[in-house]
PyMOL commands that place a pseudoatom at each C-alpha (Angstrom):
pseudoatom trace, name=CA, resn=MET, resi=1, chain=A, elem=C, hetatm=0, pos=[24.979, -86.279, -24.937]
pseudoatom trace, name=CA, resn=SER, resi=2, chain=A, elem=C, hetatm=0, pos=[21.230, -86.293, -24.216]
pseudoatom trace, name=CA, resn=VAL, resi=3, chain=A, elem=C, hetatm=0, pos=[21.368, -84.821, -20.928]
pseudoatom trace, name=CA, resn=ALA, resi=4, chain=A, elem=C, hetatm=0, pos=[23.769, -82.231, -22.166]
pseudoatom trace, name=CA, resn=ILE, resi=5, chain=A, elem=C, hetatm=0, pos=[20.936, -81.195, -24.567]
pseudoatom trace, name=CA, resn=ALA, resi=6, chain=A, elem=C, hetatm=0, pos=[18.340, -81.234, -22.213]
pseudoatom trace, name=CA, resn=ALA, resi=7, chain=A, elem=C, hetatm=0, pos=[20.381, -79.198, -19.768]
pseudoatom trace, name=CA, resn=PHE, resi=8, chain=A, elem=C, hetatm=0, pos=[21.225, -76.463, -22.850]
pseudoatom trace, name=CA, resn=ILE, resi=9, chain=A, elem=C, hetatm=0, pos=[17.572, -76.515, -23.574]
pseudoatom trace, name=CA, resn=SER, resi=10, chain=A, elem=C, hetatm=0, pos=[16.176, -76.005, -19.751]
pseudoatom trace, name=CA, resn=GLY, resi=11, chain=A, elem=C, hetatm=0, pos=[19.072, -73.932, -19.287]
pseudoatom trace, name=CA, resn=ASN, resi=12, chain=A, elem=C, hetatm=0, pos=[17.950, -71.736, -22.531]
pseudoatom trace, name=CA, resn=ILE, resi=13, chain=A, elem=C, hetatm=0, pos=[14.125, -71.654, -21.077]
pseudoatom trace, name=CA, resn=PHE, resi=14, chain=A, elem=C, hetatm=0, pos=[15.162, -70.449, -17.888]
pseudoatom trace, name=CA, resn=THR, resi=15, chain=A, elem=C, hetatm=0, pos=[17.358, -67.545, -18.793]
pseudoatom trace, name=CA, resn=SER, resi=16, chain=A, elem=C, hetatm=0, pos=[14.842, -66.777, -21.337]
pseudoatom trace, name=CA, resn=CYS, resi=17, chain=A, elem=C, hetatm=0, pos=[11.777, -66.616, -18.818]
pseudoatom trace, name=CA, resn=GLN, resi=18, chain=A, elem=C, hetatm=0, pos=[14.196, -64.616, -16.664]
pseudoatom trace, name=CA, resn=SER, resi=19, chain=A, elem=C, hetatm=0, pos=[14.910, -61.976, -19.303]
pseudoatom trace, name=CA, resn=ALA, resi=20, chain=A, elem=C, hetatm=0, pos=[11.332, -61.655, -20.023]
pseudoatom trace, name=CA, resn=GLU, resi=21, chain=A, elem=C, hetatm=0, pos=[10.820, -61.031, -16.622]
pseudoatom trace, name=CA, resn=THR, resi=22, chain=A, elem=C, hetatm=0, pos=[13.503, -58.450, -16.172]
pseudoatom trace, name=CA, resn=LYS, resi=23, chain=A, elem=C, hetatm=0, pos=[12.569, -56.808, -19.120]
pseudoatom trace, name=CA, resn=SER, resi=24, chain=A, elem=C, hetatm=0, pos=[8.718, -56.260, -17.891]
pseudoatom trace, name=CA, resn=ASP, resi=25, chain=A, elem=C, hetatm=0, pos=[10.352, -55.268, -14.772]
pseudoatom trace, name=CA, resn=LYS, resi=26, chain=A, elem=C, hetatm=0, pos=[12.332, -52.492, -16.552]
pseudoatom trace, name=CA, resn=ALA, resi=27, chain=A, elem=C, hetatm=0, pos=[9.295, -51.559, -18.477]
pseudoatom trace, name=CA, resn=ASP, resi=28, chain=A, elem=C, hetatm=0, pos=[7.242, -51.233, -15.168]
pseudoatom trace, name=CA, resn=THR, resi=29, chain=A, elem=C, hetatm=0, pos=[9.791, -49.096, -14.164]
pseudoatom trace, name=CA, resn=LYS, resi=30, chain=A, elem=C, hetatm=0, pos=[10.019, -46.802, -16.923]
pseudoatom trace, name=CA, resn=VAL, resi=31, chain=A, elem=C, hetatm=0, pos=[6.162, -46.421, -16.635]
pseudoatom trace, name=CA, resn=MET, resi=32, chain=A, elem=C, hetatm=0, pos=[6.777, -45.255, -12.996]
pseudoatom trace, name=CA, resn=ASP, resi=33, chain=A, elem=C, hetatm=0, pos=[9.473, -43.023, -13.672]
pseudoatom trace, name=CA, resn=ALA, resi=34, chain=A, elem=C, hetatm=0, pos=[7.178, -41.724, -16.727]
pseudoatom trace, name=CA, resn=LYS, resi=35, chain=A, elem=C, hetatm=0, pos=[4.250, -41.247, -14.238]
pseudoatom trace, name=CA, resn=GLU, resi=36, chain=A, elem=C, hetatm=0, pos=[6.848, -39.521, -11.837]
pseudoatom trace, name=CA, resn=ASP, resi=37, chain=A, elem=C, hetatm=0, pos=[8.002, -36.841, -14.613]
pseudoatom trace, name=CA, resn=LEU, resi=38, chain=A, elem=C, hetatm=0, pos=[4.325, -36.484, -15.152]
pseudoatom trace, name=CA, resn=LYS, resi=39, chain=A, elem=C, hetatm=0, pos=[3.486, -35.185, -11.755]
pseudoatom trace, name=CA, resn=ASP, resi=40, chain=A, elem=C, hetatm=0, pos=[6.660, -32.978, -11.456]
pseudoatom trace, name=CA, resn=ALA, resi=41, chain=A, elem=C, hetatm=0, pos=[5.791, -31.617, -14.908]
pseudoatom trace, name=CA, resn=GLN, resi=42, chain=A, elem=C, hetatm=0, pos=[2.172, -31.143, -13.873]
pseudoatom trace, name=CA, resn=LYS, resi=43, chain=A, elem=C, hetatm=0, pos=[3.335, -29.633, -10.345]
pseudoatom trace, name=CA, resn=THR, resi=44, chain=A, elem=C, hetatm=0, pos=[6.003, -27.109, -12.020]
pseudoatom trace, name=CA, resn=ALA, resi=45, chain=A, elem=C, hetatm=0, pos=[3.016, -26.015, -14.616]
pseudoatom trace, name=CA, resn=ASP, resi=46, chain=A, elem=C, hetatm=0, pos=[0.754, -25.562, -11.497]
pseudoatom trace, name=CA, resn=ALA, resi=47, chain=A, elem=C, hetatm=0, pos=[3.410, -23.286, -9.752]
pseudoatom trace, name=CA, resn=ALA, resi=48, chain=A, elem=C, hetatm=0, pos=[3.631, -21.572, -13.232]
pseudoatom trace, name=CA, resn=ALA, resi=49, chain=A, elem=C, hetatm=0, pos=[0.171, -20.746, -13.554]
pseudoatom trace, name=CA, resn=ILE, resi=50, chain=A, elem=C, hetatm=0, pos=[-0.251, -20.040, -9.716]
pseudoatom trace, name=CA, resn=LYS, resi=51, chain=A, elem=C, hetatm=0, pos=[2.690, -17.443, -10.284]
pseudoatom trace, name=CA, resn=ALA, resi=52, chain=A, elem=C, hetatm=0, pos=[1.119, -15.627, -13.243]
pseudoatom trace, name=CA, resn=ALA, resi=53, chain=A, elem=C, hetatm=0, pos=[-2.317, -15.393, -11.461]
pseudoatom trace, name=CA, resn=ASP, resi=54, chain=A, elem=C, hetatm=0, pos=[-0.809, -13.876, -8.606]
pseudoatom trace, name=CA, resn=ALA, resi=55, chain=A, elem=C, hetatm=0, pos=[1.780, -11.732, -10.669]
pseudoatom trace, name=CA, resn=GLU, resi=56, chain=A, elem=C, hetatm=0, pos=[-1.747, -10.348, -12.321]
pseudoatom trace, name=CA, resn=ALA, resi=57, chain=A, elem=C, hetatm=0, pos=[-3.535, -10.250, -9.346]
pseudoatom trace, name=CA, resn=TRP, resi=58, chain=A, elem=C, hetatm=0, pos=[-0.430, -8.026, -7.638]
pseudoatom trace, name=CA, resn=LYS, resi=59, chain=A, elem=C, hetatm=0, pos=[-0.742, -5.618, -11.064]
pseudoatom trace, name=CA, resn=THR, resi=60, chain=A, elem=C, hetatm=0, pos=[-4.575, -5.076, -10.504]
pseudoatom trace, name=CA, resn=TYR, resi=61, chain=A, elem=C, hetatm=0, pos=[-3.933, -4.739, -6.382]
pseudoatom trace, name=CA, resn=LYS, resi=62, chain=A, elem=C, hetatm=0, pos=[-1.259, -2.108, -6.789]
pseudoatom trace, name=CA, resn=LEU, resi=63, chain=A, elem=C, hetatm=0, pos=[-3.210, -0.101, -9.378]
pseudoatom trace, name=CA, resn=GLU, resi=64, chain=A, elem=C, hetatm=0, pos=[-6.412, -0.150, -7.294]
pseudoatom trace, name=CA, resn=VAL, resi=65, chain=A, elem=C, hetatm=0, pos=[-4.073, 1.145, -4.461]
pseudoatom trace, name=CA, resn=GLU, resi=66, chain=A, elem=C, hetatm=0, pos=[-2.253, 3.698, -6.302]
pseudoatom trace, name=CA, resn=THR, resi=67, chain=A, elem=C, hetatm=0, pos=[-5.464, 5.192, -7.432]
pseudoatom trace, name=CA, resn=LYS, resi=68, chain=A, elem=C, hetatm=0, pos=[-6.616, 5.454, -3.977]
pseudoatom trace, name=CA, resn=ILE, resi=69, chain=A, elem=C, hetatm=0, pos=[-3.568, 7.003, -2.949]
pseudoatom trace, name=CA, resn=ASN, resi=70, chain=A, elem=C, hetatm=0, pos=[-3.961, 9.330, -5.400]
pseudoatom trace, name=CA, resn=GLU, resi=71, chain=A, elem=C, hetatm=0, pos=[-7.198, 10.080, -4.605]
pseudoatom trace, name=CA, resn=ASN, resi=72, chain=A, elem=C, hetatm=0, pos=[-6.174, 10.815, -0.802]
pseudoatom trace, name=CA, resn=ASP, resi=73, chain=A, elem=C, hetatm=0, pos=[-3.625, 13.391, -2.533]
pseudoatom trace, name=CA, resn=ILE, resi=74, chain=A, elem=C, hetatm=0, pos=[-6.424, 14.929, -4.044]
pseudoatom trace, name=CA, resn=SER, resi=75, chain=A, elem=C, hetatm=0, pos=[-8.852, 15.173, -0.841]
pseudoatom trace, name=CA, resn=ILE, resi=76, chain=A, elem=C, hetatm=0, pos=[-5.354, 16.294, 1.503]
pseudoatom trace, name=CA, resn=ALA, resi=77, chain=A, elem=C, hetatm=0, pos=[-4.876, 19.269, -1.105]
pseudoatom trace, name=CA, resn=ALA, resi=78, chain=A, elem=C, hetatm=0, pos=[-8.354, 20.043, -1.372]
pseudoatom trace, name=CA, resn=LEU, resi=79, chain=A, elem=C, hetatm=0, pos=[-8.154, 20.466, 2.623]
pseudoatom trace, name=CA, resn=LYS, resi=80, chain=A, elem=C, hetatm=0, pos=[-4.895, 22.217, 2.629]
pseudoatom trace, name=CA, resn=SER, resi=81, chain=A, elem=C, hetatm=0, pos=[-6.757, 24.607, -0.023]
pseudoatom trace, name=CA, resn=ALA, resi=82, chain=A, elem=C, hetatm=0, pos=[-9.906, 25.083, 2.014]
pseudoatom trace, name=CA, resn=MET, resi=83, chain=A, elem=C, hetatm=0, pos=[-7.689, 26.035, 5.344]
pseudoatom trace, name=CA, resn=LYS, resi=84, chain=A, elem=C, hetatm=0, pos=[-5.971, 28.975, 3.719]
pseudoatom trace, name=CA, resn=LYS, resi=85, chain=A, elem=C, hetatm=0, pos=[-9.131, 30.070, 1.994]
pseudoatom trace, name=CA, resn=THR, resi=86, chain=A, elem=C, hetatm=0, pos=[-11.387, 30.409, 4.873]
pseudoatom trace, name=CA, resn=GLY, resi=87, chain=A, elem=C, hetatm=0, pos=[-9.308, 33.559, 5.899]
pseudoatom trace, name=CA, resn=LYS, resi=88, chain=A, elem=C, hetatm=0, pos=[-8.983, 32.606, 9.807]
pseudoatom trace, name=CA, resn=LYS, resi=89, chain=A, elem=C, hetatm=0, pos=[-6.517, 30.938, 11.418]
pseudoatom trace, name=CA, resn=ILE, resi=90, chain=A, elem=C, hetatm=0, pos=[-7.135, 27.211, 11.408]
pseudoatom trace, name=CA, resn=ASP, resi=91, chain=A, elem=C, hetatm=0, pos=[-6.563, 25.442, 14.638]
pseudoatom trace, name=CA, resn=ALA, resi=92, chain=A, elem=C, hetatm=0, pos=[-3.016, 23.978, 14.761]
pseudoatom trace, name=CA, resn=ALA, resi=93, chain=A, elem=C, hetatm=0, pos=[-4.299, 20.650, 15.747]
pseudoatom trace, name=CA, resn=TYR, resi=94, chain=A, elem=C, hetatm=0, pos=[-6.167, 20.501, 12.345]
pseudoatom trace, name=CA, resn=ALA, resi=95, chain=A, elem=C, hetatm=0, pos=[-3.249, 21.554, 10.277]
pseudoatom trace, name=CA, resn=LYS, resi=96, chain=A, elem=C, hetatm=0, pos=[-1.198, 18.714, 12.071]
pseudoatom trace, name=CA, resn=THR, resi=97, chain=A, elem=C, hetatm=0, pos=[-3.716, 16.011, 11.404]
pseudoatom trace, name=CA, resn=VAL, resi=98, chain=A, elem=C, hetatm=0, pos=[-3.744, 17.018, 7.852]
pseudoatom trace, name=CA, resn=ASP, resi=99, chain=A, elem=C, hetatm=0, pos=[0.010, 17.247, 7.703]
pseudoatom trace, name=CA, resn=GLU, resi=100, chain=A, elem=C, hetatm=0, pos=[0.179, 13.903, 9.443]
pseudoatom trace, name=CA, resn=LEU, resi=101, chain=A, elem=C, hetatm=0, pos=[-2.225, 12.310, 7.170]
pseudoatom trace, name=CA, resn=GLU, resi=102, chain=A, elem=C, hetatm=0, pos=[-0.225, 13.708, 4.141]
pseudoatom trace, name=CA, resn=GLN, resi=103, chain=A, elem=C, hetatm=0, pos=[2.624, 11.696, 5.437]
pseudoatom trace, name=CA, resn=LYS, resi=104, chain=A, elem=C, hetatm=0, pos=[0.771, 8.743, 6.014]
pseudoatom trace, name=CA, resn=ASN, resi=105, chain=A, elem=C, hetatm=0, pos=[-0.003, 8.559, 2.277]
pseudoatom trace, name=CA, resn=LYS, resi=106, chain=A, elem=C, hetatm=0, pos=[3.334, 9.496, 1.507]
pseudoatom trace, name=CA, resn=ASP, resi=107, chain=A, elem=C, hetatm=0, pos=[4.565, 6.430, 3.512]
pseudoatom trace, name=CA, resn=LEU, resi=108, chain=A, elem=C, hetatm=0, pos=[1.631, 3.956, 1.804]
pseudoatom trace, name=CA, resn=LYS, resi=109, chain=A, elem=C, hetatm=0, pos=[3.070, 5.078, -1.745]
pseudoatom trace, name=CA, resn=ALA, resi=110, chain=A, elem=C, hetatm=0, pos=[6.687, 4.174, -0.499]
pseudoatom trace, name=CA, resn=ARG, resi=111, chain=A, elem=C, hetatm=0, pos=[5.274, 0.878, 0.976]
pseudoatom trace, name=CA, resn=ILE, resi=112, chain=A, elem=C, hetatm=0, pos=[3.669, 0.001, -2.080]
pseudoatom trace, name=CA, resn=ASN, resi=113, chain=A, elem=C, hetatm=0, pos=[6.220, 0.804, -4.599]
pseudoatom trace, name=CA, resn=SER, resi=114, chain=A, elem=C, hetatm=0, pos=[9.163, -1.040, -2.600]
pseudoatom trace, name=CA, resn=TYR, resi=115, chain=A, elem=C, hetatm=0, pos=[6.884, -3.885, -1.932]
pseudoatom trace, name=CA, resn=ASN, resi=116, chain=A, elem=C, hetatm=0, pos=[8.529, -7.202, -2.710]
pseudoatom trace, name=CA, resn=LYS, resi=117, chain=A, elem=C, hetatm=0, pos=[6.684, -10.434, -2.634]
pseudoatom trace, name=CA, resn=GLY, resi=118, chain=A, elem=C, hetatm=0, pos=[9.042, -12.326, -1.145]
pseudoatom trace, name=CA, resn=GLU, resi=119, chain=A, elem=C, hetatm=0, pos=[9.409, -10.237, 1.948]
pseudoatom trace, name=CA, resn=THR, resi=120, chain=A, elem=C, hetatm=0, pos=[6.470, -11.410, 3.479]
pseudoatom trace, name=CA, resn=GLU, resi=121, chain=A, elem=C, hetatm=0, pos=[3.018, -13.709, 2.944]
pseudoatom trace, name=CA, resn=TRP, resi=122, chain=A, elem=C, hetatm=0, pos=[1.002, -11.448, 0.413]
pseudoatom trace, name=CA, resn=GLU, resi=123, chain=A, elem=C, hetatm=0, pos=[-1.994, -12.069, 2.079]
pseudoatom trace, name=CA, resn=SER, resi=124, chain=A, elem=C, hetatm=0, pos=[-0.496, -10.620, 5.117]
pseudoatom trace, name=CA, resn=PHE, resi=125, chain=A, elem=C, hetatm=0, pos=[0.756, -7.584, 3.253]
pseudoatom trace, name=CA, resn=LYS, resi=126, chain=A, elem=C, hetatm=0, pos=[-2.472, -6.805, 1.332]
pseudoatom trace, name=CA, resn=ARG, resi=127, chain=A, elem=C, hetatm=0, pos=[-4.857, -7.068, 4.854]
pseudoatom trace, name=CA, resn=GLU, resi=128, chain=A, elem=C, hetatm=0, pos=[-2.489, -4.668, 6.656]
pseudoatom trace, name=CA, resn=PHE, resi=129, chain=A, elem=C, hetatm=0, pos=[-2.335, -2.578, 3.385]
pseudoatom trace, name=CA, resn=ASN, resi=130, chain=A, elem=C, hetatm=0, pos=[-5.830, -1.927, 3.348]
pseudoatom trace, name=CA, resn=HIS, resi=131, chain=A, elem=C, hetatm=0, pos=[-6.520, -1.665, 6.901]
pseudoatom trace, name=CA, resn=ASP, resi=132, chain=A, elem=C, hetatm=0, pos=[-3.528, 1.236, 7.149]
pseudoatom trace, name=CA, resn=MET, resi=133, chain=A, elem=C, hetatm=0, pos=[-5.149, 2.568, 3.454]
pseudoatom trace, name=CA, resn=ASP, resi=134, chain=A, elem=C, hetatm=0, pos=[-8.553, 2.725, 4.908]
pseudoatom trace, name=CA, resn=GLY, resi=135, chain=A, elem=C, hetatm=0, pos=[-7.980, 4.366, 8.338]
pseudoatom trace, name=CA, resn=ILE, resi=136, chain=A, elem=C, hetatm=0, pos=[-6.090, 7.033, 6.361]
pseudoatom trace, name=CA, resn=GLY, resi=137, chain=A, elem=C, hetatm=0, pos=[-9.451, 7.575, 3.545]
pseudoatom trace, name=CA, resn=GLN, resi=138, chain=A, elem=C, hetatm=0, pos=[-11.763, 7.115, 6.920]
pseudoatom trace, name=CA, resn=SER, resi=139, chain=A, elem=C, hetatm=0, pos=[-9.646, 10.047, 8.575]
pseudoatom trace, name=CA, resn=LEU, resi=140, chain=A, elem=C, hetatm=0, pos=[-9.958, 12.249, 5.354]
pseudoatom trace, name=CA, resn=LYS, resi=141, chain=A, elem=C, hetatm=0, pos=[-13.728, 11.774, 5.211]
pseudoatom trace, name=CA, resn=ASP, resi=142, chain=A, elem=C, hetatm=0, pos=[-13.924, 13.215, 9.020]
pseudoatom trace, name=CA, resn=LEU, resi=143, chain=A, elem=C, hetatm=0, pos=[-11.689, 15.900, 8.641]
pseudoatom trace, name=CA, resn=GLY, resi=144, chain=A, elem=C, hetatm=0, pos=[-13.881, 16.805, 5.611]
pseudoatom trace, name=CA, resn=LYS, resi=145, chain=A, elem=C, hetatm=0, pos=[-16.866, 16.732, 7.462]
pseudoatom trace, name=CA, resn=ASP, resi=146, chain=A, elem=C, hetatm=0, pos=[-15.400, 18.815, 10.240]
pseudoatom trace, name=CA, resn=ASN, resi=147, chain=A, elem=C, hetatm=0, pos=[-13.948, 21.257, 7.971]
pseudoatom trace, name=CA, resn=LYS, resi=148, chain=A, elem=C, hetatm=0, pos=[-17.381, 21.909, 6.188]
pseudoatom trace, name=CA, resn=LYS, resi=149, chain=A, elem=C, hetatm=0, pos=[-19.081, 22.826, 9.625]
for i in range(1, 149): cmd.bond("trace and resi %d" % i, "trace and resi %d" % (i + 1))
show_as sticks, trace
zoom trace
């Protein structure tokens, strides 16, 4: 019987060691899973923060652009008013240019109001829009100078 008792004891010791090892492996797995969950949560939080910052930047940009568009509308109205007050016939090309600038300004307004951030890359849209906006602004300044001569 002593052999049976020795076998039983050594079997229990072996099973206990294996059980502790298994428990350790499971604990390590849980720790690794928790770390992955934490990384995923951080990525989600970072993405939400970026999205919120982008939304705020979009609101600010849109407000600035709408202000410039309104300023362009005022400049166009002033140019049209000046054309009527001169008492002489304004060059047809000049009047056509003013009308074209007015239409481009309306197109910009429609573009900014219908822009969907998912359509194109934000920076690309902003760069192109700013270029178009600056072009209209410069043309209006140049026309205003020509009108004063």
